[in-house]
VEXGUMAR-745792 format. One record per residue (C-alpha): residue in one letter; x negated, y, z negated. Coordinates in pm, 1 decimal. Each point is the difference from the previous one (the first is absolute). Layout:
N
+------+----------+----------+----------+
: rest :        x :        y :        z :
+------+----------+----------+----------+
:    A :        X :        Y :        Z :
...
+------+----------+----------+----------+
END
This chain:
398
+------+----------+----------+----------+
: rest :        x :        y :        z :
+------+----------+----------+----------+
:    M :  -1129.5 :    134.1 :    830.5 :
:    N :   -239.5 :    274.1 :    103.6 :
:    E :    158.9 :    289.8 :    186.0 :
:    S :   -163.3 :    252.1 :    229.8 :
:    L :      2.0 :    369.1 :    -91.0 :
:    F :    230.3 :     57.9 :    299.0 :
:    A :    250.2 :   -254.7 :   -135.3 :
:    K :     -2.2 :    177.5 :   -335.6 :
:    L :     52.6 :    340.9 :    164.5 :
:    K :    304.8 :   -134.9 :    183.4 :
:    R :    164.8 :    -60.0 :   -337.3 :
:    V :    -43.1 :    358.4 :   -120.4 :
:    R :    339.3 :    147.6 :    -96.9 :
:    L :    129.0 :    352.0 :    -52.4 :
:    A :     -6.7 :    -69.9 :   -374.2 :
:    D :   -374.8 :    -65.6 :     26.9 :
:    I :    -52.9 :    336.6 :    166.4 :
:    G :    200.0 :    172.5 :   -273.0 :
:    A :   -200.5 :   -184.5 :   -264.3 :
:    F :   -321.6 :    123.9 :    162.1 :
:    F :    101.7 :    358.9 :    -68.8 :
:    L :    108.5 :    -86.7 :   -356.0 :
:    F :   -344.3 :   -149.4 :    -52.2 :
:    L :   -168.0 :    321.7 :    116.5 :
:    L :    225.9 :    215.3 :   -216.9 :
:    A :    -69.1 :   -216.7 :   -305.6 :
:    L :   -381.2 :     15.5 :     19.3 :
:    L :    -49.8 :    328.0 :   -187.1 :
:    P :    272.2 :    -54.9 :   -264.5 :
:    A :   -141.4 :   -348.4 :    -62.6 :
:    A :   -349.3 :    139.4 :    -57.6 :
:    V :    141.0 :    239.0 :   -260.1 :
:    Y :    232.2 :   -260.1 :   -153.4 :
:    R :   -287.8 :   -245.4 :    -42.7 :
:    R :   -150.9 :    237.2 :   -257.2 :
:    R :    316.6 :    -30.7 :   -210.4 :
:    R :     40.9 :   -379.3 :     28.4 :
:    R :   -346.8 :   -143.4 :     45.1 :
:    H :    105.2 :   -353.3 :    -92.6 :
:    L :    327.6 :    -42.1 :    188.8 :
:    W :     73.4 :   -359.7 :    104.1 :
:    L :    255.1 :    -17.3 :    283.7 :
:    L :    175.7 :   -331.2 :     62.4 :
:    C :    244.4 :   -116.5 :    268.1 :
:    E :    131.1 :   -282.7 :    215.3 :
:    Y :    229.6 :     41.2 :    298.0 :
:    A :    184.1 :    331.9 :    -15.1 :
:    R :    325.7 :   -147.2 :   -131.6 :
:    E :   -130.6 :   -280.8 :   -220.6 :
:    A :   -102.3 :    -50.2 :   -362.1 :
:    Q :    -40.7 :   -373.9 :    -42.6 :
:    D :   -352.5 :   -102.3 :     93.7 :
:    N :   -349.9 :     12.6 :   -149.6 :
:    A :    -19.3 :    379.7 :     -6.5 :
:    F :    323.4 :     31.5 :   -195.2 :
:    A :   -107.3 :   -279.0 :   -237.0 :
:    L :   -323.3 :    189.9 :    -65.3 :
:    F :    192.3 :    325.4 :    -45.5 :
:    C :    216.5 :   -168.1 :   -264.7 :
:    Y :   -310.2 :   -133.9 :   -174.8 :
:    L :   -167.7 :    342.1 :      0.2 :
:    R :    303.7 :    176.8 :   -142.9 :
:    K :     41.2 :   -258.8 :   -275.4 :
:    E :   -354.1 :   -105.1 :    -86.1 :
:    Q :   -216.3 :    289.4 :    123.2 :
:    P :    216.7 :    312.9 :    -42.1 :
:    Q :   -307.6 :    222.4 :     -1.3 :
:    V :    -38.5 :    -64.0 :    374.1 :
:    D :    148.4 :    279.5 :    212.1 :
:    A :    196.8 :   -236.7 :    227.1 :
:    V :    262.1 :    105.5 :    256.5 :
:    Y :    204.9 :   -229.0 :    226.0 :
:    A :     94.0 :    109.0 :    354.3 :
:    I :    352.2 :   -105.1 :    104.1 :
:    D :    264.2 :    125.2 :    242.6 :
:    R :    234.4 :    193.5 :   -229.5 :
:    H :    301.8 :   -112.6 :    206.6 :
:    S :    -80.8 :   -370.7 :    -37.4 :
:    D :    178.1 :   -241.7 :   -231.5 :
:    A :   -333.5 :    -68.7 :   -168.7 :
:    A :    -62.5 :    365.9 :    -92.0 :
:    K :    196.7 :    -19.6 :   -325.4 :
:    T :   -186.1 :   -316.4 :    -95.8 :
:    A :   -334.0 :    174.5 :     42.3 :
:    E :    115.6 :    320.6 :   -169.5 :
:    A :    103.9 :   -198.5 :   -306.2 :
:    I :   -359.9 :   -115.8 :    -41.1 :
:    G :   -187.0 :    326.3 :     50.1 :
:    P :    -80.4 :    303.5 :    219.5 :
:    T :     74.2 :    -30.1 :    371.7 :
:    V :    -52.4 :    204.3 :    314.7 :
:    D :    217.1 :     -5.9 :    312.6 :
:    F :   -170.1 :   -220.5 :    258.8 :
:    G :   -125.9 :    190.7 :    306.0 :
:    S :     79.3 :    342.5 :   -146.0 :
:    F :   -237.7 :    297.1 :    -11.5 :
:    R :    -56.2 :    -69.9 :   -371.0 :
:    H :    -85.7 :   -359.9 :     85.0 :
:    W :   -270.1 :    128.2 :    236.5 :
:    V :   -139.1 :    228.5 :   -268.8 :
:    Y :     -8.2 :   -286.3 :   -250.8 :
:    Y :   -155.8 :   -238.6 :    251.6 :
:    L :   -280.5 :    241.2 :     87.4 :
:    A :    -55.6 :    104.0 :   -361.3 :
:    A :     14.1 :   -344.4 :   -162.1 :
:    E :   -300.5 :   -155.1 :   -165.0 :
:    V :    115.3 :   -329.1 :    150.6 :
:    N :    279.7 :   -114.0 :    233.0 :
:    I :    136.7 :   -344.5 :    -78.6 :
:    S :    234.6 :   -201.5 :    220.8 :
:    S :    114.6 :   -353.3 :     70.4 :
:    Q :     23.5 :     97.3 :    369.0 :
:    K :   -284.4 :    111.7 :    225.3 :
:    G :    237.7 :    263.5 :    136.0 :
:    G :     99.8 :    120.0 :   -346.5 :
:    K :    -63.4 :    366.9 :     74.6 :
:    P :    212.4 :    311.8 :     71.5 :
:    N :    -49.9 :    -83.8 :    368.5 :
:    A :   -205.1 :   -302.4 :    102.2 :
:    A :    -93.8 :    129.1 :    346.8 :
:    V :   -132.8 :    336.0 :   -118.7 :
:    C :   -191.1 :   -153.9 :   -290.0 :
:    Y :   -150.5 :   -266.2 :    227.0 :
:    L :   -124.2 :    275.0 :    232.2 :
:    F :   -175.9 :    196.1 :   -274.1 :
:    E :   -105.4 :   -288.8 :   -224.6 :
:    V :   -113.6 :   -262.0 :    250.9 :
:    V :    -30.4 :    135.8 :    355.2 :
:    L :   -162.6 :    334.0 :    -90.1 :
:    G :   -117.3 :    -94.2 :   -349.6 :
:    W :     55.7 :    353.2 :   -129.3 :
:    L :    226.6 :    -91.4 :   -290.3 :
:    K :   -204.0 :   -194.1 :   -255.0 :
:    N :    256.0 :    -53.5 :   -275.6 :
:    R :     -1.6 :   -317.4 :   -210.8 :
:    R :    248.0 :   -257.4 :    121.8 :
:    V :     97.2 :   -316.9 :   -187.3 :
:    F :    176.9 :   -281.3 :    183.3 :
:    L :    203.6 :   -220.8 :   -234.8 :
:    Q :    137.9 :   -204.8 :    291.7 :
:    H :    359.9 :   -100.6 :     65.0 :
:    G :    -70.6 :   -369.3 :     45.8 :
:    V :   -295.2 :   -234.5 :    -32.9 :
:    T :   -214.3 :     32.0 :    312.9 :
:    K :    -29.0 :   -336.3 :    174.3 :
:    D :    -77.3 :    101.2 :    358.9 :
:    D :   -267.3 :    211.2 :    163.9 :
:    L :    141.5 :    355.8 :     -0.3 :
:    P :   -228.0 :    229.8 :    204.0 :
:    F :    194.0 :    311.1 :   -105.8 :
:    L :   -113.1 :    -65.9 :   -358.0 :
:    H :   -368.6 :    -34.7 :     85.5 :
:    A :   -230.7 :    258.4 :   -154.4 :
:    D :    -42.1 :    199.7 :    322.2 :
:    K :    378.7 :     26.0 :     43.8 :
:    A :    109.0 :     67.7 :   -359.3 :
:    K :   -298.6 :    138.8 :   -195.4 :
:    L :    134.5 :   -100.6 :   -338.4 :
:    A :   -161.3 :     66.3 :   -337.3 :
:    L :    159.3 :   -306.3 :   -160.9 :
:    F :    162.1 :   -305.3 :    161.9 :
:    C :    189.4 :   -211.9 :   -256.6 :
:    C :     38.8 :   -375.9 :     46.7 :
:    A :    210.9 :   -258.5 :   -180.8 :
:    A :   -143.1 :   -334.4 :    114.6 :
:    Q :   -350.6 :   -147.1 :     -7.2 :
:    P :    -19.5 :   -109.5 :    368.8 :
:    E :    155.9 :    331.8 :    105.8 :
:    Y :   -259.5 :    197.5 :   -194.6 :
:    E :   -289.8 :   -198.3 :    146.6 :
:    F :    134.5 :     30.9 :    356.3 :
:    I :     53.6 :    376.7 :    -16.9 :
:    R :   -327.9 :     61.4 :   -181.4 :
:    D :   -196.5 :   -195.1 :    260.0 :
:    T :    175.3 :    102.3 :    324.7 :
:    F :    166.4 :    342.7 :    -32.0 :
:    G :   -324.0 :    197.2 :    -20.1 :
:    Y :     37.3 :    178.2 :   -334.4 :
:    A :   -290.7 :     97.7 :   -223.1 :
:    D :    -66.5 :   -200.6 :   -315.5 :
:    G :    252.3 :     66.5 :   -273.5 :
:    V :    280.5 :    137.3 :    219.2 :
:    V :    182.2 :   -332.9 :     31.1 :
:    R :    100.5 :   -125.5 :   -346.3 :
:    L :    186.5 :   -303.2 :   -131.8 :
:    L :    239.2 :    165.9 :   -245.9 :
:    G :    336.0 :   -168.8 :     52.5 :
:    F :    316.2 :    172.0 :    119.9 :
:    C :    165.1 :    240.9 :   -241.7 :
:    R :    346.1 :   -135.2 :     81.4 :
:    F :   -113.8 :   -354.0 :    -80.3 :
:    D :    -17.2 :     95.8 :   -368.5 :
:    R :    380.1 :     -1.1 :     -2.2 :
:    L :     19.6 :   -349.9 :    150.4 :
:    I :   -165.6 :   -181.0 :   -289.3 :
:    G :    256.1 :   -208.5 :   -187.2 :
:    T :    298.1 :     80.9 :    225.3 :
:    Q :    271.6 :   -262.3 :     53.0 :
:    P :    175.8 :    -57.5 :    334.5 :
:    E :    373.4 :      3.6 :     57.5 :
:    P :    109.1 :   -359.2 :     72.0 :
:    G :    158.9 :    -52.8 :    338.0 :
:    L :   -137.2 :    312.8 :    171.9 :
:    I :   -215.2 :    -30.3 :    313.1 :
:    L :   -165.7 :    305.7 :    154.7 :
:    I :    -58.1 :      4.5 :    377.1 :
:    L :   -236.6 :    282.8 :     83.9 :
:    P :   -188.9 :     12.6 :    331.5 :
:    T :   -256.1 :    259.3 :     96.7 :
:    W :     15.4 :    210.0 :    318.0 :
:    R :   -172.5 :     -9.5 :    338.6 :
:    M :   -171.9 :    315.6 :    122.2 :
:    W :     74.3 :    -72.1 :    364.9 :
:    L :    376.9 :     13.3 :    -54.2 :
:    E :    -10.7 :    380.7 :    -14.4 :
:    R :   -163.8 :      8.8 :    342.8 :
:    D :    188.5 :   -284.3 :    169.5 :
:    C :    350.5 :     47.6 :   -139.5 :
:    R :    148.1 :    338.8 :     86.7 :
:    T :    359.0 :   -123.7 :    -35.5 :
:    D :    194.5 :   -245.5 :   -214.3 :
:    E :     49.4 :   -212.6 :    309.3 :
:    A :   -375.4 :    -32.6 :     48.0 :
:    F :    -45.9 :    -85.1 :   -368.2 :
:    L :    262.8 :   -274.8 :     22.1 :
:    E :   -213.9 :   -164.0 :    269.5 :
:    S :   -318.5 :     17.0 :   -209.2 :
:    E :   -165.7 :   -311.4 :   -139.2 :
:    Y :     10.3 :    162.0 :   -344.3 :
:    Y :    377.3 :     41.5 :     -2.6 :
:    R :     67.9 :   -339.0 :    155.6 :
:    G :   -223.1 :   -172.1 :   -254.0 :
:    W :    164.4 :    152.4 :   -306.5 :
:    N :    350.7 :    -14.1 :    141.9 :
:    A :    -44.8 :   -372.7 :     63.7 :
:    F :    -97.5 :    -48.8 :   -364.5 :
:    L :    275.4 :    216.5 :   -151.1 :
:    N :    275.3 :   -159.7 :    206.1 :
:    D :   -110.4 :   -361.2 :     -0.5 :
:    P :    292.9 :   -206.8 :   -136.8 :
:    A :   -250.7 :   -212.7 :   -189.7 :
:    L :   -101.4 :    301.2 :   -209.6 :
:    D :    361.0 :     75.6 :    -90.8 :
:    T :     54.1 :   -366.4 :    -90.7 :
:    L :   -313.2 :     -1.1 :   -217.2 :
:    L :     96.7 :    315.2 :   -187.3 :
:    K :    352.5 :   -127.1 :    -65.1 :
:    R :   -118.8 :   -346.2 :   -107.1 :
:    T :   -241.5 :    147.0 :   -253.4 :
:    D :    222.4 :    291.5 :   -107.4 :
:    T :   -271.7 :    239.1 :    112.2 :
:    R :     21.1 :    345.9 :    153.3 :
:    A :   -253.5 :    187.2 :    210.0 :
:    I :    -83.9 :    361.7 :     71.7 :
:    F :   -152.8 :     88.6 :    337.0 :
:    C :   -176.3 :    336.7 :    -17.4 :
:    V :    -70.8 :    184.7 :    325.9 :
:    H :   -350.3 :    147.1 :     -6.7 :
:    R :    -20.1 :    381.3 :    -17.1 :
:    N :   -190.0 :     14.6 :    331.7 :
:    V :    282.5 :   -182.6 :    177.9 :
:    S :    270.6 :    220.6 :   -152.4 :
:    R :    107.7 :    147.3 :    336.2 :
:    F :    122.3 :   -350.4 :     92.0 :
:    E :    140.7 :    -96.1 :   -340.8 :
:    T :    358.4 :    -18.4 :    128.3 :
:    C :   -103.1 :   -275.5 :    241.7 :
:    F :    -42.6 :   -249.2 :   -282.4 :
:    S :    289.2 :   -195.8 :   -146.1 :
:    S :     83.7 :   -347.1 :   -125.3 :
:    D :    309.0 :   -214.4 :     34.1 :
:    S :    -64.2 :   -145.1 :   -345.4 :
:    D :    175.6 :    158.6 :   -297.0 :
:    R :   -297.2 :   -119.2 :   -205.9 :
:    I :   -239.9 :    241.3 :    173.8 :
:    A :      4.5 :    375.8 :    -60.1 :
:    V :   -178.7 :    211.3 :    261.6 :
:    K :   -142.7 :    312.9 :   -162.9 :
:    K :   -165.1 :    315.2 :    129.9 :
:    W :   -337.1 :     93.1 :   -149.6 :
:    D :    133.0 :    313.3 :   -170.5 :
:    E :    289.8 :   -194.6 :   -153.4 :
:    V :   -221.6 :   -215.0 :   -219.4 :
:    D :   -277.4 :     23.7 :   -255.8 :
:    V :   -254.5 :   -236.4 :    154.8 :
:    P :   -219.0 :    -43.6 :   -312.0 :
:    D :    314.4 :    -85.0 :   -198.2 :
:    L :    106.6 :   -256.8 :    261.5 :
:    L :   -346.6 :   -157.6 :     -1.0 :
:    T :     22.5 :    -34.4 :   -377.3 :
:    R :    353.4 :   -139.7 :      2.4 :
:    A :    -36.8 :   -241.3 :    292.2 :
:    A :    -56.4 :   -366.3 :    -77.9 :
:    A :   -174.2 :    -54.8 :    335.5 :
:    L :   -104.0 :    191.7 :    311.7 :
:    V :     25.8 :    -61.2 :    373.0 :
:    T :   -224.0 :    224.9 :    210.3 :
:    D :   -213.8 :      0.6 :    309.7 :
:    F :   -319.2 :    199.0 :    -62.6 :
:    S :    115.4 :    264.6 :   -247.4 :
:    S :   -247.1 :     52.9 :   -284.1 :
:    V :    290.0 :     -2.3 :   -248.0 :
:    Y :    -66.9 :   -372.7 :    -28.3 :
:    M :   -305.0 :    103.4 :   -200.8 :
:    D :    224.7 :    146.7 :   -271.5 :
:    V :    206.9 :   -317.4 :     -2.9 :
:    A :   -310.3 :   -220.7 :    -14.2 :
:    F :   -137.3 :    212.7 :   -284.4 :
:    M :    317.5 :    -88.1 :   -193.0 :
:    Q :    -56.2 :   -363.6 :    105.0 :
:    K :    331.0 :    -34.8 :    181.2 :
:    P :     40.7 :   -199.9 :    323.6 :
:    V :    -45.4 :    145.3 :    347.6 :
:    V :    108.0 :   -131.4 :    341.5 :
:    Y :   -172.4 :    146.3 :    307.8 :
:    Y :    205.7 :     22.7 :    318.9 :
:    Q :   -245.2 :     99.1 :    275.6 :
:    F :    176.4 :    -48.2 :    330.7 :
:    D :   -218.4 :    252.9 :    186.5 :
:    R :   -342.6 :    -58.2 :   -155.4 :
:    Q :   -200.5 :     26.5 :    322.3 :
:    T :    173.0 :    320.3 :    112.8 :
:    Y :    -36.8 :    148.3 :   -348.4 :
:    R :   -374.8 :    -58.1 :      5.5 :
:    E :    -39.3 :    134.8 :    351.1 :
:    R :    217.5 :    310.7 :    -35.1 :
:    H :     33.2 :     86.4 :   -369.1 :
:    L :   -293.3 :    -94.3 :   -223.2 :
:    P :   -314.1 :   -207.4 :     60.4 :
:    T :    -81.1 :   -285.9 :   -234.4 :
:    G :   -188.8 :     82.2 :   -319.5 :
:    Y :   -121.5 :   -235.5 :   -269.8 :
:    F :    341.6 :   -149.4 :    -84.1 :
:    D :     96.0 :   -323.4 :    173.6 :
:    Y :    362.1 :    -85.7 :    -74.4 :
:    A :    -44.4 :   -376.4 :     30.1 :
:    R :   -313.9 :      0.1 :   -215.3 :
:    D :     69.0 :    286.6 :   -241.9 :
:    G :    378.6 :     51.8 :     11.0 :
:    F :    229.8 :    -35.6 :   -298.7 :
:    G :    264.6 :   -212.0 :    171.2 :
:    P :     84.3 :   -203.7 :    311.1 :
:    V :    -61.2 :    165.5 :    338.7 :
:    T :    275.9 :    -52.4 :    259.5 :
:    E :     58.4 :    115.8 :    356.8 :
:    T :    366.1 :    -80.9 :     62.1 :
:    A :    319.5 :     96.3 :   -178.5 :
:    S :     88.3 :   -364.1 :    -66.3 :
:    A :   -341.7 :    -72.9 :   -153.8 :
:    A :     19.9 :    312.4 :   -217.9 :
:    I :    347.4 :    -97.6 :   -123.8 :
:    E :   -117.2 :   -353.4 :    -74.9 :
:    A :   -296.2 :    137.9 :   -198.9 :
:    L :    229.4 :    241.5 :   -185.1 :
:    G :    230.0 :   -291.2 :    -86.3 :
:    E :   -291.1 :   -185.9 :   -158.1 :
:    V :    -88.5 :    310.2 :   -201.4 :
:    I :    355.9 :     45.2 :   -127.6 :
:    D :     36.5 :   -370.5 :    -80.8 :
:    S :   -319.7 :     20.1 :   -207.4 :
:    G :    161.7 :    263.5 :   -220.7 :
:    C :   -198.1 :    273.8 :    177.2 :
:    R :   -322.6 :   -109.2 :   -164.6 :
:    M :   -329.0 :     72.3 :    171.4 :
:    A :   -170.4 :   -323.2 :    102.7 :
:    P :   -326.2 :    -70.3 :   -190.7 :
:    V :   -220.4 :     40.1 :    308.9 :
:    Y :    135.7 :    350.1 :     61.4 :
:    R :     -9.1 :     93.6 :   -368.9 :
:    E :   -369.7 :    -88.8 :    -13.5 :
:    R :    -64.6 :    216.1 :    307.1 :
:    A :    182.2 :    293.4 :   -159.4 :
:    E :   -198.5 :    -30.8 :   -322.1 :
:    R :   -329.8 :      6.4 :    189.7 :
:    F :    113.0 :    284.0 :    223.9 :
:    F :    110.2 :    233.2 :   -282.5 :
:    P :   -258.9 :     -7.4 :   -281.4 :
:    L :    142.1 :    311.0 :   -171.1 :
:    R :    320.6 :    -86.5 :   -184.1 :
:    D :    -34.2 :    203.1 :   -320.1 :
:    A :    244.0 :    289.6 :     59.7 :
:    R :   -291.2 :    246.7 :    -12.3 :
:    S :    -25.4 :     94.2 :    368.2 :
:    S :    132.9 :    353.0 :    -56.9 :
:    E :   -252.6 :     51.2 :   -277.0 :
:    R :   -288.6 :   -120.2 :    218.4 :
:    T :    117.8 :    219.8 :    286.5 :
:    Y :     19.2 :    304.2 :   -226.6 :
:    E :   -354.7 :    -61.4 :   -126.1 :
:    A :   -129.7 :    -44.8 :    356.8 :
:    I :    160.4 :    326.6 :    116.4 :
:    K :   -134.3 :    181.5 :   -303.8 :
:    E :   -344.1 :   -134.7 :     89.2 :
:    I :      2.9 :    128.0 :    357.9 :
:    C :    131.1 :    338.4 :   -115.8 :
:    S :   -300.3 :     32.1 :   -230.8 :
:    K :   -232.9 :    -20.6 :    299.1 :
:    R :    -78.1 :    319.3 :    189.9 :
+------+----------+----------+----------+
END
């Protein structure tokens, strides 16, 4: 949802103030450094992650386009740092050197809008004041399905906005306010790895998204336990019918707590020994999406990855009205009309739908398979190549 400038200022932290001074200190060194590395491409995701579209592109560049001066920004203390370092050059996320690279780079590439040394400081100088006119490429984290005002042209000022689906591309092109040629249908770099993958039989992934109002409304665990979000997912995880279903079909499930709900991750548990509750930083989400035979989610865009692989999805949307009113407004995607699986509102209905999926051998029903094929026209494992060519094109323009 749109936020006032005052609301944004209330979220300013001491780290943001420190980053402001790092930014100022890096300006002159960056101007000098740019003369040495005129074609530096800087890539990143979240500070501690190397598993999304930016990392997939980084891997492609190092293997297929080694002439590109590509560097990946990653927190050097993170578990993912060694993974990134094994692929190619890295820089410590948020460090002074990261600021120098960011300001000197020919292009900054991220799967996250906030993929910068400090999102608040960069937003101030790139969007609010408009003083910093560096090239910024947005690879996206998930397929955009809702209207996201913070990604509109006046709020993001991107040089390239990459899309993976035909309806998504048309919606963003026509409503987000970008100039011709900025929004491109290229496919997601990480989707290249999904072509031809085989699921692990008997593994169900349960992965809900977050709710932005929880941070404001739930200051304590006690308050979170009273939230509609917790009650909805707790009812599903601890419904005896789910345990019975998993045992009857010799199936196991992994429930992954979303990263933005991590402060409440200890609140979640299940009485079933067939369900493992995992923290976000304990798992490799792309790996789980590949391995899972089916997915249960609410509104998380990870169902797009699963649909791309033509595996079944069950939607459990117990708080749909509240979600639309307080989290994200409706975009072009109607779950009943466009979704890739049955849409349910109660735990019992979701479990019944999941049972039908499992009993079918976890095969995507024809109606949903046809929707997925129309939705994703690019299935040739060349998304990274197209993205590279598109970035090269915008870098050639002065």
